[in-house]
N, C-alpha and C positions, 0 to 999 in steps of 0.2 A: 551889235557887232563886237565880237571879242577881239582884243588887241594882243598880239604875240610879239615879244621881243626876241629877235634872233641874234645871238652873240657868237661870232666866229671870225677869226682873223683872215680867213681865206675868202676873198671877194667872190670867187666862183661858187663856192658852197653857199654863201649868203644869197647870191643872185638866184640860184636854183631853188633854194628853200623858200625864199621870199615870193618868187613867182608862183610856186605851187600853193602856198598858203593864201595868197591874194586871190588866186583862181577859185579857191574854196570858200571865199567870202570873208576872210579874216583881214583886219587892219594889222599892219606889220610895222614895227620899228626895228632899226638895225643898230648894231654896235660891233666894233672891230676889236675891242679890248675890254678888260675887266673894269677899269675905272669908268669908262663911258657907260657900261652896262649898269653899274651900281648907281650912277647919276640918274639914268632913266628910271630905274626902279624906285629911287627915292623921290623922283619928281612926278612923272605921269602915271606911274604904277600900272604896268600892263596886267593882263589877266593870266598870262603864262609866259615862262621864259624857256626858250630852246638854247642850251648853253654848252658850248664846246669846252672840254677840259683844258686843252692846250692853248693858252692865250698869253700874249706878251704882257709883262707887268704882273698884275694881279691875276693869278690863274683861275680856271673855272671852278676848282674845288673851293678856293677861298671865297669866290663870288657866291657859290652855293651856300657856304657856311654863313656868310653875312646876310644873305636873303632869308635863310631859315631862322636866323636869330631875330629877324624883324617881323616874322609872321609866317603865314601858311601859303604864300604865293607859290603856285605849282611850278616845278622845274623838271624839264626833260633834259638829261645829260647826253652829250655826244662824246663817245670815247673811241680811241684808236683801236683797230683790230689787234687782239691779243693782249691788250692792257687790262687784264682782269682786275688788277689791284685798283686801277682808277675807277672801274665800275663799282666795285665793292665800297671804295672810299666815298663815292658820290652817294650811294644808297645809305651809307652810315650817316652822312651829313643831312639826309632827309630828301634827296631827290625822289621824285614820284615815279620816274620811268627813265629808261635810257635806250639809246640806239648805238650800235657799233658801226663805225665807218669802215668801208663804204656802205651806205644805206640807201634804201629806196625812198625818194622824196615822198612818194605816195603813202608809204607806210608811216613816215613821220607825220603826215597830215592826219592819218587815221589815229595815231597815238595822241596827237594834240586834241582831236575831237573827243577821244575816249576820256582823257583826263579832265577836260573842261566840262564834259557832261556831268561829272561827279562833283563839281565845285559850287554849283548853285546852292543857295540857302535852303531851298525846298525842292522836294521831288514828290509831287502829289500822287505818283503812281506807286510809291513805296512808303507805306504807312506803318511799317514795323516799329515797335517800341518795346524795349526789353529792360527789365530790372533784375539785377543779379548781384546780391550781396554787396550793396553800396555802389555798384556800377550801373549807370543808366546810359542806354544807347538809343537814340531816336533817329530813325532813318530819314524821315521826312525833312527834318531840319539839319540833318548831318551834324548832330551834336552829341557829345559824350561827356559824362561827368563821373567822377569818382569821389564818393563821400561829399557830394555837393560842390566839388571844385571842377570847373570845366577843363577837359583835357585838350591840349594843343596837339592835334594830329594832322599829319599830311593826308593828302587825298587817298593814297594807297593804304596808309595805316588805318584810316577809318574804314575803308572798304574791307580790309582783312578782319578788323574787329567786328564789324557788322556781320560778316559771313560766319565767323566762328561762333559768336554768341547766339546766332539764330539756329545753329546746328550743333547743340551740345551733345557730347557723348560719342560722336562719330570721329574715327581716326581718318585723317586725310594725308595723302602723300604730298610732297612738294609739287609734283606734276599736277595733281588734282587742284591744288590751290592756285597754281599758275593759270590753269584753265578757267576756274570758277571765279577768281578774284581779279586777275589781270586780263583775262580773255585771250591768253596766249595759248596756241596749240603746241608751241615749243619755246624754249628760252633757257636762260641761265638760272638754275635752281637756287643759286646763292642769293638771288633777289628775294626769294621767300625767306631764307634763313636770316638775312639781315633785317627784314621787316618784322619778323617774329621777335628777334632780339630787341629791336627798338620799341616794339609794342610792349614787351615784357617790362622794359625799364619804366614804362609809364603807368602800367596797371597792376604790376605785381608788388606785394609788400617786400619780397626778397627775389629779385630777378634771377639770382643764381639757384634758387629753389622754387621754381614757379608752381603755383597751385591752380591757376586758371588755364593758361596755355601749356599743356603738359606734353612733353616729348614722348612719343610712342616709338621705342627703339626699333630700328629696322623698317619703320613705316613712315612716320612723319609727326603730325601734331593732332591733339585732341583738346577741345574746350571742355573744362570741368565746371559745371554750374556750382555756385557757392551756396 
């Protein structure tokens, strides 16, 4: 049973989210502020965090930054309607996914399941293994290395890297990548832009002049085999 930490200072939101998650078989821990959330993460370490941006004291973005500094614990951010900057900031800090309030609790449960399915150490149904100019990507163990050094990637960063390296030479739009990597039929395309930028910072010798994840102007991105 996976454990989900729900962090929101609105008790009504917490009550609804917790009830839906428990009904779907998850164990749930609650926190009403950032300090409590960080204490839970540092102690019992849940399997995933549902994290509101607007929190008293330590806000959600700072909580996300500290969580990401300590490892690859998956985070789904909750942001206010229209607060695009918060969504982008959360993605820049390494959030794996986000939902905009008001949101469907059922959709949140589906997003939680989607992220958690990708966090297991092994996936025996996906045995892809790629070597590309010093880069190694292994789908079964969800592990990537560059020149022998293990890359620290979020769930979505690994998913994006795996998809691109498995499909070299093909240009994909941001909409294509949202559908194929995130499984979204619609969504904010800046999600893709931010994840590409973060991935370039981890795998490119010079992220400002990328040689692996190449921008195809007017279309999107293409993986260039080395």
